[in-house]
N, C-alpha and C positions, 0 to 999 in steps of 0.2 A: 900513260896517255901521252900522245905526242903533241907537239906544238900545234899541229893542224887541228887537233881535237879541241884544244883550249881556245883557239881563234874562232872555231865554229860555235862553241858554247857561248863565248862572249858576244859574238855577233848575233846569235839567236836571242840572247838576253837583251841586247841593245834594241833589237827589232821589237821585242815585246814592250819594252819601255817606250819606245818611239810611237808604237801603235796606241798605247794608253794616252800619251800626250796628244796625239792627233785626234783621238776620240773625244778628249776633253775640249779641245778647240772646236771640234765639230758641234758638240752639244752647246757650247757657248754661242756659236754662230746661229744655230737653230733657235735659241732663245732670243737672240737679237732680231731675227727675222719675224718671229711671232710677236714680239713687242712692237715692231714697226707696223705689222699688219693691224694690230689693235689701234695704234695711233692713227693709221690711215683711215680706218673705219670711223674713229671718233671725229676726225677732221671732215670726212665726208658727211657725217650726220650734222656737224656744225654748219657746213656750207648749205645743206638742204634746209636747215632751220633758218639760216640767214636769208636764203632765197624766199622762203615763205614770208618772213618778216618784211622783206623788201616789197613783195607783192601786196601785202596788207597795207603798208605805208603808202604805196602808190595809189591804192584804191581810196585810202583816207584823204590823201592830198587832192585827188580828183573830186571826191565828194565835197570837200571843203571849198575847193575852187568853184565848183558848180553852185553850191549853196551861197557863197559870197557874191558871185556874179549875179545870181538871181536877186539876192537881197539888195545889192547895189543898184541894179536896174530898177527895182521897185521904189527905192528911196529917191533916185533921180526923177522917176515919174511922178512921185508924190510932190517933190519940190517944184517940179515944172507946173503941176496942176495948181498948187497953192500960189505960185508966183503969177500964174496967168488964169485967173478965175473967169475971165471973159470968154475964153475958148471953150468953156464947158457947155 
């Protein structure tokens, strides 16, 4: 076997090893991408849940504000009537 044949064999062997190394790196990157996709979906779900909770809290605040305003109005009216019985 000539030196050219040995160089060719070592080169092919090196190529096979390098191919395996690159394949392992590719598999690792695919796993990272899949993990990131799962994390992104979880974050999206959390944001949707938080949006729903924000809307619920806004409605609750609005209801409480309306109820408090009505109650305060009625209380002021009662105090006015009690303080001014002649106007009745």
